[in-house]
Steps between C-alpha positions, in 0.01 A plus 500: 500500500206454741315785668761749394776327689814328375493130518745362242858639472762414242864592490734590222848416641613237729789659683549608862205745519258256349626208718421701806173671396328211330507268800396792723197570290422136477504489871268801521228310306575607137529242223831524306387428142809525270873535544668627187877513467755484221670221705275204492666336810435815708135520391445126578663535834285787627189347337568177682504698839176692420297268296517715194544438127857544385573655164764677294249666267309820619224418257389223741372777727129556457210665680474220756769718676370805685845643583828452319802600693812580299797387716751545222801723445411861456654523154273217387166645622423724205570235239308230687194719545492606133529135394223397739268760370570413137430128577154602602447208738496694820317816585494501878684704764874516446741625770876493526706456813784743408612785713611719208281414193218761467132401495475639145700203369201288558208759480588594140397145402245380757195677638560344837852568608683508835810463702539246780847576642617315822771707666735223606806309381418151386746221459515122511690516817231641729117544521396827651163523679279635223250640751776745608596596145360825382310472172487815283213512250405729225219474250346682197152514657335500843336170418838333417659653804233344719564153348875525551451626859291195573767267366781684678311514833451122489881450540630814652424707801651810328337606177572847349394687197813658335521648155772418241710805566515451876546125456818558291642714791389230743682234302816718487481541879464121531817447301694730746369314806507144367725436190788737594521378861506137385792592263677662802452167689675325205794746532520460872509120451779526249704714742438263789627208301844661495510490879375149551214628711163334445247745349228407745663729757339782309141362523413663848617837363298462187185399689538791759558752214180386335287456808543852636373659183147616504496670843751777424611703206789288351697823459518515867605145538808527281822400674857428391823683414339723223252647744770555759735659249752232600746547210767284656275187505363575152854521359595173657196334353590639148854360545365158580302527171791589275484168330131541426451835331136446425440450876704814567270704265191373670640578845596849397158575331300379796717671761481831301119468490483427867721810570276719280179385678668562833581863391139551392367357833717757686397791275254750647325519167397137530342536843 
């Protein structure tokens, strides 16, 4: 670390998050020092892109790394951090990229601990513009927070300090707006296959639904038979799903939820 600034960054994990963050940080002028992964081929692939040293052994991490980003499964973070501390080879700043794992998972082992959580879905199929991705940070000291903010601001135009409790709720909200809708797209695709209609016919509708968000309360944007109380249409839909009981259950649950929110919207007590 030079002049109280992060220069060298290493990654534990070589999955989707690391494969998007590491090149972005490299492009922002940071040096990617080590890529550690249980899967040697994954570590070598990302190391080849970023000019880093690939390894399957966390003990290869040393104090030439200023910041270690843990882009590994949530359930592995605690064990990894404990093993790293016991190894004694690294004593720098450690931050994880998880939406749900609390800061204390790291801070109980390392004096410089943080969270570096990019709020975006990452996959091998697309590359979101990192500059537009909110990065949520948290740290166990003002000094560490400053360091993480500097790193985040180098790749993102939206950096926010969010504590562990609030971040867990944020992650839950993200599941509702990202993971669940994607599952609904899968269901819609399965339904369309029965008709022989190409699923790309839904893309303009999907895009319009997403694009109009942000300007208006989404509760006011809700449309469809459940909002209208169109029981005839809803019953027809359920009949069409008779051979797919799991889809029927989802349809009923979502329709009932929409109906309940519509009642609350019209209630004088809500105004």
